[in-house]
PDB file of N, CA, C, O and CB in Angstrom:
ATOM      1  N   MET A   1     -54.825 121.179  29.140  1.00  0.00           N
ATOM      2  CA  MET A   1     -53.076 121.920  29.210  1.00  0.00           C
ATOM      3  C   MET A   1     -53.455 123.171  28.669  1.00  0.00           C
ATOM      4  O   MET A   1     -54.117 123.458  27.672  1.00  0.00           O
ATOM      5  CB  MET A   1     -51.594 121.128  28.103  1.00  0.00           C
ATOM      6  N   GLN A   2     -52.741 124.048  29.778  1.00  0.00           N
ATOM      7  CA  GLN A   2     -52.788 125.803  29.024  1.00  0.00           C
ATOM      8  C   GLN A   2     -51.316 126.152  28.342  1.00  0.00           C
ATOM      9  O   GLN A   2     -50.194 125.696  28.563  1.00  0.00           O
ATOM     10  CB  GLN A   2     -53.068 127.277  30.480  1.00  0.00           C
ATOM     11  N   VAL A   3     -51.819 127.189  27.390  1.00  0.00           N
ATOM     12  CA  VAL A   3     -50.457 127.748  26.692  1.00  0.00           C
ATOM     13  C   VAL A   3     -50.712 129.105  26.333  1.00  0.00           C
ATOM     14  O   VAL A   3     -51.838 129.602  26.323  1.00  0.00           O
ATOM     15  CB  VAL A   3     -49.979 126.943  25.330  1.00  0.00           C
ATOM     16  N   GLU A   4     -49.802 129.617  26.079  1.00  0.00           N
ATOM     17  CA  GLU A   4     -49.683 131.040  26.082  1.00  0.00           C
ATOM     18  C   GLU A   4     -49.563 131.326  24.679  1.00  0.00           C
ATOM     19  O   GLU A   4     -48.698 130.730  24.038  1.00  0.00           O
ATOM     20  CB  GLU A   4     -48.516 131.595  26.922  1.00  0.00           C
ATOM     21  N   ILE A   5     -50.652 132.531  23.865  1.00  0.00           N
ATOM     22  CA  ILE A   5     -50.852 132.941  22.556  1.00  0.00           C
ATOM     23  C   ILE A   5     -50.268 134.412  22.976  1.00  0.00           C
ATOM     24  O   ILE A   5     -50.701 135.178  23.837  1.00  0.00           O
ATOM     25  CB  ILE A   5     -52.506 132.774  21.896  1.00  0.00           C
ATOM     26  N   TYR A   6     -49.095 134.575  22.056  1.00  0.00           N
ATOM     27  CA  TYR A   6     -48.447 135.996  22.005  1.00  0.00           C
ATOM     28  C   TYR A   6     -48.629 136.348  20.366  1.00  0.00           C
ATOM     29  O   TYR A   6     -48.094 135.750  19.432  1.00  0.00           O
ATOM     30  CB  TYR A   6     -46.634 135.989  22.578  1.00  0.00           C
ATOM     31  N   ASN A   7     -49.539 137.493  20.299  1.00  0.00           N
ATOM     32  CA  ASN A   7     -49.721 138.166  19.069  1.00  0.00           C
ATOM     33  C   ASN A   7     -48.908 139.388  18.781  1.00  0.00           C
ATOM     34  O   ASN A   7     -49.106 140.518  19.228  1.00  0.00           O
ATOM     35  CB  ASN A   7     -51.027 138.500  18.973  1.00  0.00           C
ATOM     36  N   ASN A   8     -47.835 138.937  17.857  1.00  0.00           N
ATOM     37  CA  ASN A   8     -46.936 139.922  17.585  1.00  0.00           C
ATOM     38  C   ASN A   8     -47.486 141.116  17.129  1.00  0.00           C
ATOM     39  O   ASN A   8     -46.817 142.143  17.247  1.00  0.00           O
ATOM     40  CB  ASN A   8     -46.057 139.509  16.735  1.00  0.00           C
ATOM     41  N   LYS A   9     -48.773 141.159  16.546  1.00  0.00           N
ATOM     42  CA  LYS A   9     -49.183 142.702  15.804  1.00  0.00           C
ATOM     43  C   LYS A   9     -49.868 143.666  17.030  1.00  0.00           C
ATOM     44  O   LYS A   9     -49.377 144.785  17.179  1.00  0.00           O
ATOM     45  CB  LYS A   9     -50.565 142.467  14.332  1.00  0.00           C
ATOM     46  N   SER A  10     -50.862 143.299  17.807  1.00  0.00           N
ATOM     47  CA  SER A  10     -51.142 143.778  18.538  1.00  0.00           C
ATOM     48  C   SER A  10     -50.389 143.586  20.030  1.00  0.00           C
ATOM     49  O   SER A  10     -50.998 143.888  21.056  1.00  0.00           O
ATOM     50  CB  SER A  10     -52.206 143.590  18.325  1.00  0.00           C
ATOM     51  N   LEU A  11     -49.196 143.130  20.065  1.00  0.00           N
ATOM     52  CA  LEU A  11     -48.392 142.948  21.308  1.00  0.00           C
ATOM     53  C   LEU A  11     -49.556 142.501  22.481  1.00  0.00           C
ATOM     54  O   LEU A  11     -49.768 142.977  23.596  1.00  0.00           O
ATOM     55  CB  LEU A  11     -47.507 144.479  21.713  1.00  0.00           C
ATOM     56  N   CYS A  12     -49.955 141.823  22.036  1.00  0.00           N
ATOM     57  CA  CYS A  12     -50.833 141.415  23.458  1.00  0.00           C
ATOM     58  C   CYS A  12     -50.482 139.568  23.491  1.00  0.00           C
ATOM     59  O   CYS A  12     -49.928 138.875  22.639  1.00  0.00           O
ATOM     60  CB  CYS A  12     -53.044 141.874  23.218  1.00  0.00           C
ATOM     61  N   SER A  13     -51.053 139.199  24.811  1.00  0.00           N
ATOM     62  CA  SER A  13     -50.706 137.642  25.446  1.00  0.00           C
ATOM     63  C   SER A  13     -51.623 137.327  25.809  1.00  0.00           C
ATOM     64  O   SER A  13     -52.110 138.023  26.699  1.00  0.00           O
ATOM     65  CB  SER A  13     -49.799 137.342  26.507  1.00  0.00           C
ATOM     66  N   GLU A  14     -52.188 136.435  25.467  1.00  0.00           N
ATOM     67  CA  GLU A  14     -53.557 135.588  26.090  1.00  0.00           C
ATOM     68  C   GLU A  14     -53.140 134.202  26.957  1.00  0.00           C
ATOM     69  O   GLU A  14     -51.953 133.882  27.022  1.00  0.00           O
ATOM     70  CB  GLU A  14     -54.635 135.012  24.664  1.00  0.00           C
ATOM     71  N   THR A  15     -54.205 133.383  27.632  1.00  0.00           N
ATOM     72  CA  THR A  15     -53.677 132.232  28.173  1.00  0.00           C
ATOM     73  C   THR A  15     -55.222 130.979  27.673  1.00  0.00           C
ATOM     74  O   THR A  15     -56.398 130.862  28.017  1.00  0.00           O
ATOM     75  CB  THR A  15     -53.273 132.589  30.173  1.00  0.00           C
ATOM     76  N   LYS A  16     -54.422 130.384  26.856  1.00  0.00           N
ATOM     77  CA  LYS A  16     -56.252 129.517  26.097  1.00  0.00           C
ATOM     78  C   LYS A  16     -55.593 128.141  26.486  1.00  0.00           C
ATOM     79  O   LYS A  16     -54.391 127.932  26.645  1.00  0.00           O
ATOM     80  CB  LYS A  16     -56.843 129.645  23.655  1.00  0.00           C
ATOM     81  N   HIS A  17     -56.811 127.094  26.628  1.00  0.00           N
ATOM     82  CA  HIS A  17     -56.324 125.591  26.716  1.00  0.00           C
ATOM     83  C   HIS A  17     -55.507 125.485  25.205  1.00  0.00           C
ATOM     84  O   HIS A  17     -55.348 126.450  24.456  1.00  0.00           O
ATOM     85  CB  HIS A  17     -57.819 124.323  26.898  1.00  0.00           C
ATOM     86  N   LEU A  18     -55.115 124.347  24.984  1.00  0.00           N
ATOM     87  CA  LEU A  18     -54.057 123.959  23.854  1.00  0.00           C
ATOM     88  C   LEU A  18     -54.953 123.641  22.727  1.00  0.00           C
ATOM     89  O   LEU A  18     -54.732 123.964  21.560  1.00  0.00           O
ATOM     90  CB  LEU A  18     -53.016 122.626  24.219  1.00  0.00           C
ATOM     91  N   SER A  19     -56.084 122.919  23.195  1.00  0.00           N
ATOM     92  CA  SER A  19     -56.929 122.590  22.053  1.00  0.00           C
ATOM     93  C   SER A  19     -57.764 124.183  21.446  1.00  0.00           C
ATOM     94  O   SER A  19     -58.116 124.123  20.268  1.00  0.00           O
ATOM     95  CB  SER A  19     -58.134 121.286  22.677  1.00  0.00           C
ATOM     96  N   GLN A  20     -57.963 125.062  21.933  1.00  0.00           N
ATOM     97  CA  GLN A  20     -58.993 126.419  22.036  1.00  0.00           C
ATOM     98  C   GLN A  20     -57.610 127.317  20.796  1.00  0.00           C
ATOM     99  O   GLN A  20     -57.679 127.925  19.728  1.00  0.00           O
ATOM    100  CB  GLN A  20     -59.291 127.365  24.398  1.00  0.00           C
ATOM    101  N   ALA A  21     -56.331 126.853  21.891  1.00  0.00           N
ATOM    102  CA  ALA A  21     -55.314 127.785  20.694  1.00  0.00           C
ATOM    103  C   ALA A  21     -55.061 127.098  19.214  1.00  0.00           C
ATOM    104  O   ALA A  21     -54.787 127.806  18.245  1.00  0.00           O
ATOM    105  CB  ALA A  21     -53.591 127.986  21.359  1.00  0.00           C
ATOM    106  N   LEU A  22     -55.170 125.701  19.119  1.00  0.00           N
ATOM    107  CA  LEU A  22     -55.351 124.797  18.115  1.00  0.00           C
ATOM    108  C   LEU A  22     -56.125 124.924  17.058  1.00  0.00           C
ATOM    109  O   LEU A  22     -55.771 124.789  15.887  1.00  0.00           O
ATOM    110  CB  LEU A  22     -55.667 123.872  18.537  1.00  0.00           C
ATOM    111  N   LEU A  23     -57.650 125.300  17.629  1.00  0.00           N
ATOM    112  CA  LEU A  23     -58.679 126.113  16.762  1.00  0.00           C
ATOM    113  C   LEU A  23     -58.291 127.507  16.280  1.00  0.00           C
ATOM    114  O   LEU A  23     -58.450 127.456  15.060  1.00  0.00           O
ATOM    115  CB  LEU A  23     -59.950 126.306  17.551  1.00  0.00           C
ATOM    116  N   ILE A  24     -57.983 128.386  16.516  1.00  0.00           N
ATOM    117  CA  ILE A  24     -57.219 129.625  16.285  1.00  0.00           C
ATOM    118  C   ILE A  24     -56.391 129.801  15.376  1.00  0.00           C
ATOM    119  O   ILE A  24     -56.519 130.632  14.478  1.00  0.00           O
ATOM    120  CB  ILE A  24     -56.601 129.940  17.164  1.00  0.00           C
ATOM    121  N   LEU A  25     -55.224 128.845  15.553  1.00  0.00           N
ATOM    122  CA  LEU A  25     -54.478 128.249  14.382  1.00  0.00           C
ATOM    123  C   LEU A  25     -55.044 127.698  13.156  1.00  0.00           C
ATOM    124  O   LEU A  25     -54.455 127.832  12.083  1.00  0.00           O
ATOM    125  CB  LEU A  25     -53.798 127.289  14.816  1.00  0.00           C
ATOM    126  N   LEU A  26     -56.335 126.984  13.276  1.00  0.00           N
ATOM    127  CA  LEU A  26     -56.760 126.481  12.122  1.00  0.00           C
ATOM    128  C   LEU A  26     -57.688 127.695  11.375  1.00  0.00           C
ATOM    129  O   LEU A  26     -57.727 127.684  10.144  1.00  0.00           O
ATOM    130  CB  LEU A  26     -57.535 125.099  12.443  1.00  0.00           C
ATOM    131  N   SER A  27     -58.275 128.518  11.960  1.00  0.00           N
ATOM    132  CA  SER A  27     -58.948 129.760  11.382  1.00  0.00           C
ATOM    133  C   SER A  27     -58.327 130.406  10.854  1.00  0.00           C
ATOM    134  O   SER A  27     -58.916 131.163  10.082  1.00  0.00           O
ATOM    135  CB  SER A  27     -59.501 130.532  12.042  1.00  0.00           C
ATOM    136  N   LYS A  28     -56.604 130.532  10.939  1.00  0.00           N
ATOM    137  CA  LYS A  28     -55.900 131.595  10.674  1.00  0.00           C
ATOM    138  C   LYS A  28     -55.199 130.876   9.357  1.00  0.00           C
ATOM    139  O   LYS A  28     -54.277 131.363   8.703  1.00  0.00           O
ATOM    140  CB  LYS A  28     -54.952 132.156  11.964  1.00  0.00           C
ATOM    141  N   GLY A  29     -55.703 129.886   9.172  1.00  0.00           N
ATOM    142  CA  GLY A  29     -54.762 129.038   7.932  1.00  0.00           C
ATOM    143  C   GLY A  29     -54.336 128.167   8.055  1.00  0.00           C
ATOM    144  O   GLY A  29     -54.434 127.581   6.977  1.00  0.00           O
ATOM    145  N   LEU A  30     -53.701 127.401   8.948  1.00  0.00           N
ATOM    146  CA  LEU A  30     -52.931 126.385   9.365  1.00  0.00           C
ATOM    147  C   LEU A  30     -53.489 125.258   8.590  1.00  0.00           C
ATOM    148  O   LEU A  30     -54.692 125.003   8.649  1.00  0.00           O
ATOM    149  CB  LEU A  30     -52.924 126.205  10.857  1.00  0.00           C
ATOM    150  N   PRO A  31     -52.704 124.601   7.897  1.00  0.00           N
ATOM    151  CA  PRO A  31     -53.488 123.432   7.155  1.00  0.00           C
ATOM    152  C   PRO A  31     -53.463 122.470   7.882  1.00  0.00           C
ATOM    153  O   PRO A  31     -52.374 122.078   8.301  1.00  0.00           O
ATOM    154  CB  PRO A  31     -53.035 122.967   5.885  1.00  0.00           C
ATOM    155  N   LEU A  32     -54.794 121.739   8.281  1.00  0.00           N
ATOM    156  CA  LEU A  32     -55.119 120.329   9.015  1.00  0.00           C
ATOM    157  C   LEU A  32     -53.938 119.471   9.090  1.00  0.00           C
ATOM    158  O   LEU A  32     -53.416 119.240  10.180  1.00  0.00           O
ATOM    159  CB  LEU A  32     -56.248 119.474   8.258  1.00  0.00           C
ATOM    160  N   ASP A  33     -53.453 118.948   7.920  1.00  0.00           N
ATOM    161  CA  ASP A  33     -52.546 117.887   8.013  1.00  0.00           C
ATOM    162  C   ASP A  33     -51.330 118.521   8.764  1.00  0.00           C
ATOM    163  O   ASP A  33     -50.486 117.626   8.789  1.00  0.00           O
ATOM    164  CB  ASP A  33     -52.189 117.273   6.573  1.00  0.00           C
ATOM    165  N   GLN A  34     -50.973 119.310   9.208  1.00  0.00           N
ATOM    166  CA  GLN A  34     -50.009 120.201   9.731  1.00  0.00           C
ATOM    167  C   GLN A  34     -50.087 120.019  11.483  1.00  0.00           C
ATOM    168  O   GLN A  34     -49.125 120.128  12.244  1.00  0.00           O
ATOM    169  CB  GLN A  34     -50.385 121.813   9.142  1.00  0.00           C
ATOM    170  N   LEU A  35     -51.417 119.735  11.843  1.00  0.00           N
ATOM    171  CA  LEU A  35     -51.976 120.043  13.191  1.00  0.00           C
ATOM    172  C   LEU A  35     -51.345 118.958  14.397  1.00  0.00           C
ATOM    173  O   LEU A  35     -51.005 119.367  15.507  1.00  0.00           O
ATOM    174  CB  LEU A  35     -53.703 119.915  13.064  1.00  0.00           C
ATOM    175  N   PRO A  36     -51.272 117.845  14.075  1.00  0.00           N
ATOM    176  CA  PRO A  36     -50.424 117.190  14.957  1.00  0.00           C
ATOM    177  C   PRO A  36     -49.144 117.074  15.002  1.00  0.00           C
ATOM    178  O   PRO A  36     -48.718 116.573  16.042  1.00  0.00           O
ATOM    179  CB  PRO A  36     -50.675 116.245  15.001  1.00  0.00           C
ATOM    180  N   GLN A  37     -48.253 117.421  14.085  1.00  0.00           N
ATOM    181  CA  GLN A  37     -47.226 117.775  14.449  1.00  0.00           C
ATOM    182  C   GLN A  37     -46.643 119.166  15.473  1.00  0.00           C
ATOM    183  O   GLN A  37     -45.684 119.226  16.242  1.00  0.00           O
ATOM    184  CB  GLN A  37     -46.873 117.713  13.390  1.00  0.00           C
ATOM    185  N   VAL A  38     -47.958 120.472  14.992  1.00  0.00           N
ATOM    186  CA  VAL A  38     -47.745 121.590  15.557  1.00  0.00           C
ATOM    187  C   VAL A  38     -48.201 120.857  17.500  1.00  0.00           C
ATOM    188  O   VAL A  38     -47.416 120.784  18.445  1.00  0.00           O
ATOM    189  CB  VAL A  38     -48.885 123.014  14.620  1.00  0.00           C
ATOM    190  N   LYS A  39     -49.280 120.559  17.481  1.00  0.00           N
ATOM    191  CA  LYS A  39     -49.446 119.713  18.673  1.00  0.00           C
ATOM    192  C   LYS A  39     -48.313 119.125  19.448  1.00  0.00           C
ATOM    193  O   LYS A  39     -47.860 119.744  20.410  1.00  0.00           O
ATOM    194  CB  LYS A  39     -50.180 118.689  18.317  1.00  0.00           C
ATOM    195  N   GLU A  40     -47.901 118.141  19.142  1.00  0.00           N
ATOM    196  CA  GLU A  40     -46.833 117.449  19.445  1.00  0.00           C
ATOM    197  C   GLU A  40     -45.627 118.539  19.669  1.00  0.00           C
ATOM    198  O   GLU A  40     -45.104 118.573  20.783  1.00  0.00           O
ATOM    199  CB  GLU A  40     -46.596 116.394  18.331  1.00  0.00           C
ATOM    200  N   SER A  41     -45.315 119.149  18.967  1.00  0.00           N
ATOM    201  CA  SER A  41     -43.596 120.220  18.918  1.00  0.00           C
ATOM    202  C   SER A  41     -44.471 121.024  20.560  1.00  0.00           C
ATOM    203  O   SER A  41     -43.777 120.929  21.573  1.00  0.00           O
ATOM    204  CB  SER A  41     -43.193 122.013  16.650  1.00  0.00           C
ATOM    205  N   ILE A  42     -45.901 121.752  20.741  1.00  0.00           N
ATOM    206  CA  ILE A  42     -45.776 122.483  21.333  1.00  0.00           C
ATOM    207  C   ILE A  42     -46.119 121.805  23.306  1.00  0.00           C
ATOM    208  O   ILE A  42     -46.168 122.414  24.375  1.00  0.00           O
ATOM    209  CB  ILE A  42     -46.594 123.528  20.505  1.00  0.00           C
ATOM    210  N   LEU A  43     -46.278 120.358  22.953  1.00  0.00           N
ATOM    211  CA  LEU A  43     -46.296 119.752  24.142  1.00  0.00           C
ATOM    212  C   LEU A  43     -44.519 119.305  24.461  1.00  0.00           C
ATOM    213  O   LEU A  43     -43.919 119.187  25.529  1.00  0.00           O
ATOM    214  CB  LEU A  43     -47.464 118.416  24.013  1.00  0.00           C
ATOM    215  N   ALA A  44     -44.160 119.174  23.353  1.00  0.00           N
ATOM    216  CA  ALA A  44     -42.495 119.072  23.877  1.00  0.00           C
ATOM    217  C   ALA A  44     -41.732 119.967  24.539  1.00  0.00           C
ATOM    218  O   ALA A  44     -40.599 119.789  24.986  1.00  0.00           O
ATOM    219  CB  ALA A  44     -41.649 118.939  22.902  1.00  0.00           C
ATOM    220  N   GLY A  45     -42.456 121.013  24.586  1.00  0.00           N
ATOM    221  CA  GLY A  45     -41.614 122.717  25.254  1.00  0.00           C
ATOM    222  C   GLY A  45     -41.642 123.351  24.177  1.00  0.00           C
ATOM    223  O   GLY A  45     -41.899 124.518  24.473  1.00  0.00           O
ATOM    224  N   ASN A  46     -41.501 123.226  22.892  1.00  0.00           N
ATOM    225  CA  ASN A  46     -41.262 124.188  21.964  1.00  0.00           C
ATOM    226  C   ASN A  46     -42.289 125.100  21.661  1.00  0.00           C
ATOM    227  O   ASN A  46     -43.498 124.902  21.785  1.00  0.00           O
ATOM    228  CB  ASN A  46     -40.895 123.644  20.897  1.00  0.00           C
ATOM    229  N   GLU A  47     -41.532 126.458  21.117  1.00  0.00           N
ATOM    230  CA  GLU A  47     -42.533 127.697  20.683  1.00  0.00           C
ATOM    231  C   GLU A  47     -42.843 127.424  19.553  1.00  0.00           C
ATOM    232  O   GLU A  47     -42.061 126.649  19.003  1.00  0.00           O
ATOM    233  CB  GLU A  47     -42.050 129.128  20.664  1.00  0.00           C
ATOM    234  N   PHE A  48     -43.754 127.781  18.923  1.00  0.00           N
ATOM    235  CA  PHE A  48     -44.655 127.676  17.449  1.00  0.00           C
ATOM    236  C   PHE A  48     -44.846 128.730  17.292  1.00  0.00           C
ATOM    237  O   PHE A  48     -45.562 129.394  18.042  1.00  0.00           O
ATOM    238  CB  PHE A  48     -45.978 126.964  17.263  1.00  0.00           C
ATOM    239  N   GLU A  49     -44.105 129.301  16.000  1.00  0.00           N
ATOM    240  CA  GLU A  49     -44.647 130.580  15.421  1.00  0.00           C
ATOM    241  C   GLU A  49     -45.358 130.204  14.163  1.00  0.00           C
ATOM    242  O   GLU A  49     -45.087 129.336  13.333  1.00  0.00           O
ATOM    243  CB  GLU A  49     -43.507 131.665  15.124  1.00  0.00           C
ATOM    244  N   PHE A  50     -46.515 131.231  14.236  1.00  0.00           N
ATOM    245  CA  PHE A  50     -47.328 131.209  12.669  1.00  0.00           C
ATOM    246  C   PHE A  50     -47.416 132.353  12.126  1.00  0.00           C
ATOM    247  O   PHE A  50     -47.995 133.223  12.777  1.00  0.00           O
ATOM    248  CB  PHE A  50     -48.793 130.754  12.614  1.00  0.00           C
ATOM    249  N   LYS A  51     -46.848 132.711  10.716  1.00  0.00           N
ATOM    250  CA  LYS A  51     -47.225 133.292  10.081  1.00  0.00           C
ATOM    251  C   LYS A  51     -46.815 134.696  10.547  1.00  0.00           C
ATOM    252  O   LYS A  51     -47.479 135.682  10.228  1.00  0.00           O
ATOM    253  CB  LYS A  51     -48.338 132.911   9.917  1.00  0.00           C
ATOM    254  N   ASN A  52     -45.349 134.796  11.554  1.00  0.00           N
ATOM    255  CA  ASN A  52     -44.884 135.460  11.748  1.00  0.00           C
ATOM    256  C   ASN A  52     -45.566 136.411  12.428  1.00  0.00           C
ATOM    257  O   ASN A  52     -45.156 137.557  12.617  1.00  0.00           O
ATOM    258  CB  ASN A  52     -44.406 135.584  10.969  1.00  0.00           C
ATOM    259  N   SER A  53     -47.120 135.739  12.988  1.00  0.00           N
ATOM    260  CA  SER A  53     -47.850 137.083  13.869  1.00  0.00           C
ATOM    261  C   SER A  53     -48.221 136.681  15.471  1.00  0.00           C
ATOM    262  O   SER A  53     -48.467 137.487  16.368  1.00  0.00           O
ATOM    263  CB  SER A  53     -49.523 137.574  13.042  1.00  0.00           C
ATOM    264  N   TYR A  54     -48.190 135.101  15.581  1.00  0.00           N
ATOM    265  CA  TYR A  54     -48.563 134.368  16.661  1.00  0.00           C
ATOM    266  C   TYR A  54     -47.552 133.523  17.138  1.00  0.00           C
ATOM    267  O   TYR A  54     -47.058 132.737  16.329  1.00  0.00           O
ATOM    268  CB  TYR A  54     -49.651 133.667  16.402  1.00  0.00           C
ATOM    269  N   ILE A  55     -47.113 133.533  18.393  1.00  0.00           N
ATOM    270  CA  ILE A  55     -46.192 132.520  19.019  1.00  0.00           C
ATOM    271  C   ILE A  55     -47.189 131.661  20.157  1.00  0.00           C
ATOM    272  O   ILE A  55     -47.895 132.303  20.935  1.00  0.00           O
ATOM    273  CB  ILE A  55     -44.771 133.383  19.809  1.00  0.00           C
ATOM    274  N   ILE A  56     -47.178 130.604  20.167  1.00  0.00           N
ATOM    275  CA  ILE A  56     -47.516 129.878  21.286  1.00  0.00           C
ATOM    276  C   ILE A  56     -46.932 128.596  21.730  1.00  0.00           C
ATOM    277  O   ILE A  56     -46.872 127.550  21.084  1.00  0.00           O
ATOM    278  CB  ILE A  56     -48.673 129.691  21.183  1.00  0.00           C
ATOM    279  N   ARG A  57     -46.484 128.844  23.009  1.00  0.00           N
ATOM    280  CA  ARG A  57     -45.665 128.021  24.119  1.00  0.00           C
ATOM    281  C   ARG A  57     -46.707 127.449  25.139  1.00  0.00           C
ATOM    282  O   ARG A  57     -47.842 127.926  25.171  1.00  0.00           O
ATOM    283  CB  ARG A  57     -44.518 129.024  24.971  1.00  0.00           C
ATOM    284  N   LEU A  58     -46.411 126.643  25.800  1.00  0.00           N
ATOM    285  CA  LEU A  58     -46.594 126.154  27.221  1.00  0.00           C
ATOM    286  C   LEU A  58     -46.604 127.208  28.084  1.00  0.00           C
ATOM    287  O   LEU A  58     -45.503 127.737  28.242  1.00  0.00           O
ATOM    288  CB  LEU A  58     -45.573 125.223  27.676  1.00  0.00           C
ATOM    289  N   TYR A  59     -47.684 127.755  28.801  1.00  0.00           N
ATOM    290  CA  TYR A  59     -47.889 128.382  30.040  1.00  0.00           C
ATOM    291  C   TYR A  59     -47.105 127.679  30.980  1.00  0.00           C
ATOM    292  O   TYR A  59     -46.974 126.486  31.251  1.00  0.00           O
ATOM    293  CB  TYR A  59     -49.281 128.440  30.438  1.00  0.00           C
ATOM    294  N   LYS A  60     -46.518 128.944  31.494  1.00  0.00           N
ATOM    295  CA  LYS A  60     -45.933 128.251  33.164  1.00  0.00           C
ATOM    296  C   LYS A  60     -46.268 129.931  33.996  1.00  0.00           C
ATOM    297  O   LYS A  60     -46.256 131.143  33.782  1.00  0.00           O
ATOM    298  CB  LYS A  60     -43.448 127.558  33.226  1.00  0.00           C
ATOM    299  N   LYS A  61     -46.458 129.235  34.703  1.00  0.00           N
ATOM    300  CA  LYS A  61     -47.318 129.703  36.245  1.00  0.00           C
ATOM    301  C   LYS A  61     -45.758 130.784  36.940  1.00  0.00           C
ATOM    302  O   LYS A  61     -44.707 130.219  37.244  1.00  0.00           O
ATOM    303  CB  LYS A  61     -47.868 127.635  37.712  1.00  0.00           C
ATOM    304  N   PRO A  62     -45.941 132.307  37.068  1.00  0.00           N
ATOM    305  CA  PRO A  62     -45.256 132.967  37.545  1.00  0.00           C
ATOM    306  C   PRO A  62     -44.554 132.124  38.994  1.00  0.00           C
ATOM    307  O   PRO A  62     -45.251 131.289  39.572  1.00  0.00           O
ATOM    308  CB  PRO A  62     -46.039 134.182  37.639  1.00  0.00           C
ATOM    309  N   LEU A  63     -43.498 132.357  39.363  1.00  0.00           N
ATOM    310  CA  LEU A  63     -43.117 132.130  40.470  1.00  0.00           C
ATOM    311  C   LEU A  63     -43.360 132.828  41.747  1.00  0.00           C
ATOM    312  O   LEU A  63     -42.605 133.781  41.936  1.00  0.00           O
ATOM    313  CB  LEU A  63     -42.150 132.066  40.285  1.00  0.00           C
ATOM    314  N   LYS A  64     -44.394 132.542  42.850  1.00  0.00           N
ATOM    315  CA  LYS A  64     -44.499 133.445  43.850  1.00  0.00           C
ATOM    316  C   LYS A  64     -43.348 133.929  44.571  1.00  0.00           C
ATOM    317  O   LYS A  64     -42.403 133.142  44.629  1.00  0.00           O
ATOM    318  CB  LYS A  64     -45.279 132.981  44.664  1.00  0.00           C
ATOM    319  N   PRO A  65     -43.214 135.064  45.140  1.00  0.00           N
ATOM    320  CA  PRO A  65     -41.743 135.584  45.613  1.00  0.00           C
ATOM    321  C   PRO A  65     -42.173 135.324  47.456  1.00  0.00           C
ATOM    322  O   PRO A  65     -41.342 135.584  48.326  1.00  0.00           O
ATOM    323  CB  PRO A  65     -41.304 137.718  44.978  1.00  0.00           C
TER     324      PRO A  65
END
């Protein structure tokens, strides 16, 4: 499952696998006990904002014209 990670500080966006994004959040200080709720929320289609620095959401391919 692909997600988009947007960094508010660098204004950059990248696409990663959900598991990679969760590992990034853990390395940035997300408590391990919150991991299942965060994963469930992202898979439900919600955006997850972490420390006003990162926004993670499901990746949606742009429609071809």
